[in-house]
NUBA-56537 format. One record per atom (N, C-alpha, C): residue in one letter; x, y, z. Coordinates in steps of 0.1 Angstrom, whole numbers, plus 5000, padded with zeros to 4 digits. Atoms other than C-alpha are relative to their C-alpha. Layout:
N
aXYZ;...
END
This chain:
135
m499649865000;m500849445100;m499050085008;l500949924993;l498949605128;l500750145003;g499549864998;g499349985132;g500050084987;v500049915011;v500050265108;v501450014994;h498750005006;h502950255083;h500050094987;p500049935013;p504050485054;p500049914989;y500150085013;y503350355019;y500450094989;i499549925011;i505250494990;i499849944986;t500250055014;t504250454953;t501050074991;f499049955009;f506750494925;f499549994985;p500550015013;p506250564888;p500849904991;g499450115008;g507750234876;g501549975004;n498650024996;n511150254894;n500149965015;c500050054987;c510350094927;c501249915003;r498850094998;r513049824923;r501250085002;q498849924998;q515650094919;q500050075014;a500149934987;a514350274950;a500449905011;i499750104990;i514549944970;i501549985001;d498650025000;d518149894959;d500750125006;y499449884994;y518950254968;y499950015015;y500250004985;y517450235003;y500849895007;r499250114994;r519249905009;r501450065002;s498649955000;s522550085001;s500150125009;a499949884993;a521850425015;a499649995015;l500550014986;l519950325047;l500249875007;g499850134994;g520949965053;g498649935001;a501450064999;a517249865046;a500149854997;e500250155001;e516349495049;e498749974993;v501250035007;v513849365024;v499349885008;l500850104992;l511149175044;l499149924991;f501050075009;f508749095015;f500150074987;l500049945014;l508849154977;l499249914991;q500850075010;q506249054951;q499850084988;t500149935012;t506249144915;t498549984995;v501350015006;v503049194894;v499949864994;g500050135007;g503948884874;g499949885010;g500050114990;g504348674906;g498850015009;s501249984992;s500948784919;s498949934994;p501250065007;p497448634913;p499450104991;m500649895008;m496748964894;m501050054989;p499049965010;p499348964865;p499550104990;e500549905009;e497049174844;e500150155005;m499949874994;m497649474867;m501150094994;g499049925006;g500749584848;g501249924995;p498850075004;p504249494836;p500449895010;a499750114991;a505349154851;a501150035010;d498949974991;d508549304866;d499750125009;n500349894991;n506849594883;n499749945014;i500250044986;i506649574921;i498550025004;m501449994995;m503149484934;m500050045014;h499949964986;h504249514970;h501449965005;c498750024994;c507449544990;c499950065014;s499949954987;s508049585027;s501550005004;i498749994995;i511449705040;i500150045014;k499849964986;k512849755075;k501250095000;v498949904998;v514950055083;v500050025015;g499949994986;g516050035119;g498849925006;e501250064994;e512849965139;e498750034992;s501249965008;s510550105112;s499849924988;t500350075013;t508749935083;t499450104991;i500549925010;i508150115051;i499549914989;m500550085011;m505949965024;m500050084987;m499949935013;m506150044987;m499649924988;s500350075012;s505149954952;s500150094988;d500249925012;d505050074916;d498550045000;d501449955001;d501950284909;d499349924989;l500750095009;l499650034892;l498750054995;a501249935005;a496750274886;a500150034986;p500049975014;p495750324850;p500650144998;g499449875002;g498050604838;g500850045012;g499349974988;g499750584872;g501450064998;g498749945001;g502750814874;g500550065013;s499749954987;s503050884911;s500850134999;a499449864999;a503751254914;a500150045014;p500049954986;p504051464945;p498749945007;g501150064992;g501751314972;g500049854998;n500050145002;n502950964965;n500249925013;i499950074987;i503050875002;i498649995006;s501350034993;s500050715019;s500349955014;l499950074986;l499450605055;l499249884999;a500750135001;a498550235056;a499649965014;i500450054987;i496450115086;i499849854998;g500250155000;g496649745093;g499349965012;l500850064988;l494149565115;l499449874996;n500650135002;n492349235118;n498549995005;d501450004996;d488749345127;d499350074989;p500749955012;p486549385096;p499050115004;a500949894996;a483949595115;a500750135003;r499249884998;r486549835127;r500650054987;a499549955013;a488049855092;a498950084993;r501149935007;r484649945078;r499750145007;q500349874993;q484150215105;q501150104997;l499049915003;l487550365100;l500050054986;f500149965014;f487150365063;f498850114998;a501249915001;a483650535066;a500450135006;n499649874994;n485050795090;n500950084991;l499049935008;l487950885067;l499350054987;a500649975013;a485650885036;a499050125002;e500949894998;e483251135052;e500650134996;s499549885006;s483751455032;s501449984993;g498850045007;g486651275015;g499749944986;t500250065013;t487151094982;t500549855001;v499650145000;v487150714979;v500649974987;l499350045012;l489750594954;l499849854997;m500250145002;m489150224959;m499149955012;s500950044990;s486150084978;s500649895009;l499650104990;l486749865009;l499449874996;d500550135004;d486449514995;d501049895002;k499250124998;k487849164998;k501049994988;t499050025010;t491149104979;t500749865002;y499350134998;y493448804974;y500950015012;w499149994989;w495648935002;w499350055013;a500649944988;a493149085027;a498549975000;e501550014998;e489649035041;e499350134995;a500549875005;a489149405032;a501250094997;f499049905003;f491249665015;f499350124992;g500549885008;g490450025003;g500950115002;i499249885000;i491950354996;i499150125000;v500849884999;v490550695006;v500950125002;i499449874997;i491651055006;i499150085009;d500949934990;d490351235037;d499850144996;r500449865003;r488951585038;r501250095001;f498949924999;f492451715045;f501049974989;g499150045011;g494051555014;g501049895003;v499150104997;v495751275032;v499549874995;k500450135005;k495750935014;k500249895010;w499950114990;w494950635036;w499749874993;m500350135005;m495050265028;m499549925012;i500550084989;i492950045051;i500249854995;n499750145003;n494149675051;n499649925012;c500550084989;c492249425072;c500349864997;d499750145001;d493649075076;d498749935004;a501250084995;a491148795082;a500050005015;p500150004985;p489948795118;p500649885006;n499350114992;n491848585143;n498949915006;
END
């Protein structure tokens, strides 16, 4: 996933949103993983969506249930996700966005990425940096 994609979080009804977008927009599910089917089942209810990617026309939209403690995704539930495969570039972009911003999740290694982090920039835009292992 190289580039920038919208990422929507839902307050526990992501599965219903996926079904709705399939019907309303002709969306195609590219990937879907539940919390229970992930290596991190302690993150929430097993049937909640950990991550889903759908394709609408030529666009990819990513989404999940809000797994943050007390997560209830309110207004502002859309983030911009940057995908890249250069760890140094990921660190630089994250640092740039964090300057005068708020780090929600430090940029660290995860089971799905070499580095992943979430930051709100100085203008209130939420960014997710996801760096695959270098090629």
